[in-house]
C-alpha positions as CSV (number, residue, x, y, z in Angstrom):
1,M,78.8,95.7,99.0
2,D,80.4,92.9,96.9
3,I,83.9,94.4,95.7
4,Q,84.3,91.9,92.9
5,S,80.9,92.9,91.3
6,I,82.0,96.5,91.3
7,Y,85.1,95.4,89.5
8,Q,83.2,93.7,86.9
9,K,81.0,96.7,86.5
10,T,84.1,98.9,85.9
11,I,85.3,96.3,83.3
12,S,82.0,96.1,81.7
13,Q,81.5,100.0,81.4
14,W,85.0,101.2,80.5
15,G,87.0,98.0,79.4
16,K,90.4,96.7,80.7
17,E,92.7,99.2,78.9
18,A,90.9,102.2,80.4
19,Q,91.6,100.6,83.8
20,Y,95.2,100.1,83.1
21,D,95.2,104.0,81.9
22,Q,93.3,105.0,85.1
23,M,95.8,103.2,87.4
24,V,98.7,105.0,85.5
25,E,96.7,108.3,86.2
26,E,96.1,107.5,89.9
27,C,99.8,106.7,90.4
28,A,100.9,109.9,89.0
29,E,98.5,111.9,91.1
30,L,99.8,110.1,94.2
31,I,103.3,110.9,93.0
32,T,102.4,114.4,92.8
33,A,100.6,114.6,96.2
34,L,103.7,113.1,97.8
35,K,106.0,115.8,96.3
36,H,103.7,118.4,97.2
37,F,103.4,116.9,100.8
38,R,107.2,116.8,101.1
39,R,107.2,120.5,100.2
40,G,104.4,121.5,102.6
41,K,102.1,122.4,99.7
42,V,99.3,120.0,100.6
43,N,98.2,118.3,103.9
44,Q,98.2,114.6,104.8
45,Q,94.7,114.1,103.9
46,V,95.5,114.6,100.2
47,V,98.1,112.0,100.2
48,I,95.7,109.8,102.0
49,D,92.9,110.5,99.2
50,E,95.6,109.5,96.5
51,L,96.5,106.4,98.6
52,A,92.8,105.5,98.5
53,D,92.5,106.0,94.8
54,V,95.7,103.8,94.1
55,T,94.5,101.2,96.7
56,L,91.0,101.0,94.8
57,M,92.9,100.4,91.5
58,L,95.6,98.1,92.8
59,G,92.5,95.9,94.1
60,Q,90.9,95.9,90.9
61,L,94.2,95.1,88.8
62,R,94.8,92.4,91.4
63,W,91.5,91.0,90.5
64,M,92.2,91.4,86.8
65,F,95.3,89.6,86.9
66,G,94.5,86.9,89.3
67,A,94.8,87.5,93.2
68,A,96.6,84.2,93.8
69,E,99.4,85.2,91.2
70,V,99.6,88.6,92.7
71,D,99.8,87.4,96.1
72,S,102.6,84.6,95.2
73,A,104.7,87.6,93.7
74,V,104.3,89.7,96.8
75,Q,105.4,86.9,98.9
76,K,108.5,86.3,96.9
77,K,109.2,90.2,97.0
78,L,108.8,90.0,100.7
79,L,111.1,87.1,101.1
80,K,113.8,88.9,99.0
81,L,113.1,92.1,101.1
82,N,113.5,90.3,104.3
83,Q,116.8,88.7,103.1
84,L,118.1,92.0,102.1
85,M,117.3,93.5,105.5
86,E,118.9,90.4,107.3
87,G,121.9,91.0,105.2
88,L,122.3,94.6,106.1
89,K,121.7,93.7,109.9
90,Q,124.5,91.2,109.6
91,H,126.9,93.6,107.9
92,K,126.2,96.3,110.3
93,Q,126.7,93.9,113.3
94,E,130.2,92.9,111.7
95,T,131.0,96.5,111.0
96,N,130.3,97.4,114.7
97,N,132.2,94.4,116.1
98,G,135.3,95.4,114.0
99,D,135.6,98.8,116.0
C-alpha cells in the first residue's frame, strides 16, 4: 500500500480545503473521546480509534505541507521542550540543595 498514492487520491477526490476541515473534525472527536475517557464514559479503544484517525490526518497534512518542513519544525519544538525540561530539572536540584 503506497500511502502517498492514498493521500493524493484524497486530495483529488475531496480537495485540500475538505481535508483541512476533516482534520479539525478528527481533532474535535479526539478531544471529546479524551474527555469521556477521563470521566469513565468510554474505554481506551475509543481513544485509540480517534488517535488513529488524527494520525492519518496528520500524515496527510504533513505530506501536503511538506514533510521536511514539518520535521524541521518538530525538531525545533523538541529542542525547546528539552531545554525547558533541563531548566526545570536544574531548578528542582537547586531548590532541593537549598533545604
